[in-house]
C-alpha positions in Angstrom: 0.3 0.4 -0.1 1.7 3.2 -1.2 1.1 6.4 1.2 0.1 9.6 -0.4 -0.1 12.9 0.8 -1.7 16.0 -1.4 -0.4 19.1 -1.7 -3.0 21.8 -2.6 -6.8 21.1 -2.8 -8.2 23.2 -5.4 -10.2 21.9 -8.2 -7.0 19.3 -9.1 -6.2 18.4 -5.7 -9.6 17.2 -5.0 -9.4 14.9 -8.1 -6.3 13.5 -7.3 -7.2 13.1 -3.8 -10.7 11.2 -4.3 -8.6 9.2 -6.9 -6.2 8.4 -4.4 -8.4 7.3 -1.7 -10.6 5.2 -3.7 -7.6 3.4 -5.6 -6.7 0.0 -4.2 -3.1 0.4 -4.1 -3.0 3.8 -2.3 -3.8 5.3 0.9 -4.5 9.2 1.5 -2.6 9.7 4.4 -2.7 14.0 4.4 -3.7 16.8 2.9 -2.1 20.3 3.3 -3.7 23.9 2.2 -3.2 26.8 3.1 -7.1 27.7 2.6 -8.0 25.4 5.6 -11.7 24.7 4.8 -10.5 23.2 1.3 -8.2 20.9 2.9 -10.7 20.1 5.5 -13.2 19.5 3.4 -10.9 17.2 1.0 -9.5 15.1 4.1 -13.3 14.7 5.4 -14.2 13.7 2.3 -11.4 10.9 1.6 -10.7 9.8 5.8 -7.3 11.7 5.4 -5.6 14.3 8.0 -5.0 18.1 7.4 -1.3 18.6 8.2 1.0 21.4 7.5 2.7 21.5 4.3 6.1 21.8 5.7 5.5 19.0 7.9 4.1 16.2 5.1 6.8 16.3 2.8 9.1 15.0 5.9 6.7 12.4 7.4 8.1 8.7 7.5 4.2 7.8 7.0 4.5 9.4 3.6 5.7 8.0 0.4 4.7 9.8 -2.3 3.6 13.4 -2.7 0.7 14.5 -4.9 1.6 18.3 -6.1 -1.5 20.2 -6.8 -0.4 23.5 -5.5 -0.3 27.1 -8.1 2.5 26.9 -10.5 5.2 28.9 -9.0 5.5 26.6 -6.0 5.9 23.3 -8.1 9.8 23.4 -8.7 10.3 24.4 -5.1 8.2 21.2 -3.6 9.4 18.7 -6.1 12.9 19.5 -5.2 12.0 19.3 -1.4 10.0 16.1 -2.2 12.9 14.5 -3.9 15.6 15.8 -0.9 13.2 14.0 1.4 13.5 10.6 -0.9 9.5 10.5 -1.8 8.5 9.8 -5.1 6.8 12.9 -6.8 3.9 13.5 -9.5 3.6 17.3 -9.8 0.9 18.6 -12.2 2.0 20.6 -15.5 4.1 22.5 -15.5 6.9 22.2 -13.7 7.8 26.2 -14.0 6.9 29.1 -16.0 11.1 28.8 -16.7 12.8 26.6 -18.8 15.7 27.6 -17.1 13.9 26.7 -13.7 12.8 23.3 -15.0 16.2 22.5 -15.9 17.5 23.3 -12.0 14.5 21.4 -10.6 15.6 18.4 -12.5 18.8 18.5 -12.0 18.1 18.2 -7.9 15.5 15.3 -8.5 17.9 13.6 -10.6 21.0 14.0 -8.1 18.5 12.4 -5.7 17.6 9.3 -7.8 13.8 9.5 -6.5 10.7 9.0 -8.9 9.4 12.1 -10.8 5.9 11.9 -12.7 4.6 15.2 -14.5 0.7 15.5 -14.9 0.2 15.7 -18.6 -3.1 13.5 -18.3 -4.0 13.4 -21.8 -1.8 10.5 -22.9 -4.1 8.5 -20.8 -6.9 9.0 -21.9 -8.2 5.6 -23.1 -9.1 7.1 -27.1 -6.1 9.3 -27.2 -3.9 6.3 -25.8 -5.5 4.0 -28.2 -4.4 6.2 -31.2 -1.2 6.5 -30.0 -0.6 2.7 -29.8 -1.9 2.4 -33.4 0.4 4.6 -34.7 3.0 2.8 -33.3 1.8 -0.4 -34.6 2.5 1.1 -38.3 -1.7 1.1 -39.0 -1.6 4.3 -41.2 2.4 4.5 -42.0 4.7 6.8 -41.3 3.4 9.9 -39.6 3.1 12.9 -42.1 0.4 15.5 -40.4 -1.1 15.6 -36.8 -3.5 18.1 -36.4 -4.9 18.8 -32.4 -7.7 21.0 -31.6 -8.3 22.1 -28.2 -11.1 24.6 -27.3 -12.5 25.1 -23.8 -16.0 26.1 -23.1 -15.4 29.5 -22.2 -12.3 31.7 -20.9 -10.7 31.5 -17.1 -11.0 35.1 -15.3 -8.5 37.7 -16.1 -7.4 37.4 -12.8 -6.0 34.0 -13.5 -4.4 35.1 -16.9 -2.5 37.3 -14.8 -0.3 34.6 -13.6 -0.9 31.9 -15.7 2.3 32.4 -18.5 -0.1 33.1 -21.2 -1.9 30.9 -23.2 0.8 29.1 -24.6 2.2 28.4 -21.7 -1.0 27.5 -19.5 -3.7 25.5 -21.9 -1.5 24.8 -25.3 1.6 23.1 -23.2 -1.1 19.9 -23.3 -1.3 19.9 -26.8 2.3 20.6 -27.4 3.1 17.3 -25.3 0.2 15.4 -27.0 2.0 16.3 -30.5 5.7 15.2 -29.2 3.6 12.1 -27.8 1.9 11.4 -31.4 5.4 12.4 -33.4 6.9 9.0 -31.8 10.2 10.4 -30.8 10.9 13.0 -34.0 11.2 15.8 -31.8 10.0 19.5 -33.3 12.7 21.9 -34.5 10.4 25.0 -35.6 7.4 26.8 -34.2 5.1 29.4 -36.0 2.6 30.8 -33.5 0.0 33.3 -33.9 -2.3 34.7 -31.9 -5.4 37.3 -30.3 -7.8 38.1 -28.3 -11.3 38.0 -30.0 -12.9 36.2 -27.1 -12.5 38.8 -24.2 -11.0 41.8 -24.9 -9.8 42.2 -21.1 -7.4 39.4 -21.8 -5.6 41.4 -24.7 -5.3 43.9 -22.2 -3.9 41.4 -19.9 -1.2 40.8 -22.4 -2.6 37.4 -23.6 -4.3 35.9 -26.2 -7.6 33.6 -26.5 -7.3 32.5 -29.7 -4.1 30.9 -31.5 -3.0 28.3 -34.0 0.6 27.0 -33.7 2.3 24.8 -36.4 5.5 22.7 -35.8 7.8 21.2 -38.1 10.0 18.1 -37.0 13.7 17.1 -38.1 11.9 15.0 -40.4 9.6 17.7 -42.0 6.6 16.2 -40.5 3.8 18.9 -39.8 2.1 19.4 -36.9 -1.3 22.0 -36.5 -3.0 22.9 -33.0 -5.8 25.2 -32.8 -6.3 26.6 -29.7 -9.6 29.0 -28.1 -10.9 29.9 -25.1 -14.5 30.0 -26.6 -16.3 27.1 -27.3 -20.5 27.6 -27.5 -20.8 23.7 -28.4 -18.9 22.2 -25.2 -15.3 21.3 -24.3 -13.7 20.6 -28.1 -10.7 17.9 -27.7 -10.1 15.9 -31.1 -6.8 14.7 -32.7 -6.1 13.5 -36.4 -3.4 12.1 -37.7 -2.4 11.5 -41.4 0.2 9.3 -42.5 1.5 7.3 -45.3 -0.9 4.8 -45.5 -4.3 6.3 -44.1 -5.9 8.3 -41.3 -6.7 8.0 -37.8 -8.9 10.3 -35.6 -10.4 10.4 -32.2 -13.3 12.8 -31.8 -15.1 14.2 -29.0 -16.8 12.3 -26.2 -21.0 13.2 -26.0 -23.3 13.0 -22.9 -24.7 10.2 -24.3 -24.3 8.2 -27.8 -28.0 8.9 -28.8 -28.9 10.6 -32.3 -31.8 11.5 -33.9 -32.8 11.4 -37.2 -36.0 13.0 -38.9 -36.8 15.1 -41.6 -34.9 18.3 -40.1 -31.4 16.0 -39.9 -29.4 14.2 -37.8 -29.2 15.4 -34.3 -26.6 14.3 -31.2 -26.5 15.2 -27.2 -23.6 18.3 -26.5 -20.1 17.3 -26.1 -18.8 17.0 -22.4 -18.7 20.3 -20.8 -15.4 20.2 -19.4 -12.1 18.8 -18.3 -13.4 16.8 -15.3 -15.7 14.9 -17.1 -13.6 14.6 -20.0 -10.8 13.4 -19.1 -12.0 11.7 -15.5 -10.9 8.1 -16.7 -7.4 9.7 -18.0 -6.8 11.0 -14.3 -7.6 8.0 -12.7 -5.3 6.1 -15.0 -2.7 8.7 -14.5 -2.9 7.7 -10.9 -2.7 4.1 -11.7 0.6 4.3 -13.9 2.4 6.8 -11.2 1.7 4.3 -8.2 2.9 0.9 -10.6 6.3 2.7 -11.6 6.9 3.4 -7.5 5.5 -0.3 -6.8 7.8 -2.2 -9.9 11.0 0.3 -9.6 10.3 1.8 -12.9 10.7 5.0 -14.9 7.6 7.3 -14.3 6.1 8.6 -17.8 6.0 11.3 -19.0 8.9 12.1 -17.2 10.4 16.0 -16.2 12.3 15.9 -19.6 8.9 15.9 -20.9 8.0 18.8 -18.8 10.7 20.6 -20.0 10.4 19.8 -24.0 6.6 21.1 -23.6 8.0 24.1 -21.6 10.5 24.9 -24.6 7.7 24.5 -27.2 5.5 27.0 -25.3 8.2 29.7 -24.8 9.0 29.4 -28.6 5.0 29.7 -29.5 5.1 33.0 -27.5 7.9 33.9 -28.9 6.7 33.4 -32.2 3.6 35.0 -32.0 4.7 38.2 -30.4 7.5 38.4 -33.0 5.5 37.5 -35.8 8.2 34.9 -37.3 9.2 31.5 -36.6 11.5 30.2 -34.2 14.0 27.4 -33.9 14.0 25.5 -31.0 
């Protein structure tokens, strides 16, 4: 039984905390959050105890920590966990600075402790199946990857101010997915464009809410990524990969599979509302993968390097969108 502590009891901390409490191979020991009511609510719901964050990392009855705190704290908490000999799972991103991520990963490597980064979309059953079939050569050599990711609505402007921008906050998931689907052929050039079309306040805060990125790999493969902070029809998450022998795609998940056909046409229920519903199973599988790696003594995946590489692509996309020019990676 792997004993777990959750650092951060906000929205994502509640997801991971409840999953840990319900997992047959784990026991949620403690929860920490500077906002006491949030920690108390999660602890009461899971049978864990509330503990100070500073104490949790050093506790002998904690084998692993799940870092679900604000981004600015991630790297420090990863390092503290590694020095204390804990396995660490950390939500993306490791940090908004690639240089800080490199320093953090050096500390983890020196400590020799497990580290896994929370790119949950790799664990979505549909996307994972698509990737396996790509690796099996079902559509031949990958030539063109298209990733669509659109949120039903924008976050508060107060969040935008500390998020690092759309490319580092939202699109970083898609940049990691691009690397996941390219099977080791790394992007070497990034060209990005962005606009504030959804909420003028986002533009006034120095960010964009509508963006497109094109990546080119060392072998000449091309990736197209489309992001928007607005989708009136729900949470839009689609992938299409064109290869030398055909095409493979994964579509949206609807609330039900019911369709109605009549003289007016064919209609279906809306797609699921947001990431909490769309990726519920992915979050559970992600935790299982982390626990399996700890138990079996195997490397965690996605790795800290995956976090670094996605951040470098996000940095390049941000630079490209600001300069209007392609950026070499």
